[in-house]
C-alpha positions as CSV (number, residue, x, y, z in Angstrom):
1,M,64.8,-2.0,281.2
2,T,61.3,-0.8,281.5
3,S,58.3,0.0,279.4
4,H,57.4,3.0,281.7
5,A,58.7,6.0,279.8
6,Q,57.2,8.8,282.0
7,P,60.0,11.1,283.2
8,Q,58.8,10.9,286.9
9,D,59.1,7.1,286.7
10,V,62.7,7.3,285.3
11,D,63.6,9.8,288.1
12,S,62.1,7.5,290.7
13,Y,64.1,4.5,289.4
14,L,67.4,6.5,289.4
15,Q,66.7,7.9,292.9
16,S,66.0,4.4,294.2
17,G,69.6,3.3,293.2
18,M,69.4,2.2,289.6
19,N,72.5,3.2,287.5
20,D,70.6,4.0,284.4
21,V,67.3,3.3,282.7
22,L,66.7,1.8,279.2
23,V,63.1,2.5,278.1
24,K,61.3,0.2,275.6
25,P,61.1,0.4,272.7
26,F,64.8,1.1,272.4
27,T,67.2,1.4,269.5
28,K,70.5,-0.5,269.0
29,H,72.3,2.9,269.4
30,G,70.6,3.5,272.7
31,L,71.4,0.1,274.0
32,F,75.0,0.2,273.0
33,G,75.3,3.7,274.4
34,I,74.2,2.6,277.8
35,L,76.4,-0.5,277.7
36,N,79.4,1.6,276.6
37,K,78.8,4.1,279.4
38,H,78.7,1.4,282.1
39,L,81.3,-1.1,280.8
40,T,84.1,1.4,280.1
41,H,86.1,0.1,283.0
42,L,86.5,-3.3,281.3
43,E,89.6,-4.0,279.3
44,A,89.4,-5.4,275.8
45,I,90.5,-9.0,275.6
46,Q,93.1,-9.7,273.0
47,L,92.8,-13.3,271.6
48,S,95.9,-15.3,271.5
49,A,97.3,-16.6,268.3
50,D,97.3,-20.0,270.0
51,V,93.5,-20.3,270.0
52,P,92.5,-23.1,267.6
53,R,90.7,-21.7,264.5
54,S,87.8,-24.2,265.2
55,L,86.9,-22.3,268.4
56,G,86.4,-19.1,266.4
57,R,84.2,-20.5,263.7
58,T,80.6,-19.7,263.3
59,E,77.8,-22.0,262.0
60,N,78.1,-20.3,258.6
61,E,81.7,-21.2,258.1
C-alpha cells in the first residue's frame, strides 16, 4: 500500500519485485479485488458442526 499514485512509481514498485500495488485512497472493491487476485490458491475452510456455538458468537449476540 502506498500513497504514491504516479504511474512511474507503480511501475518501479512492480519492477522491484512487488506482486501488486494498492494506492491510497482505495475502495473496498479495490482492496477485495487485490486480495482475491492473490489469495485464490487458498481453499475455503468449512467449519465443522462440532464447533461450539459460543465460539462463533459476536459481541452483539
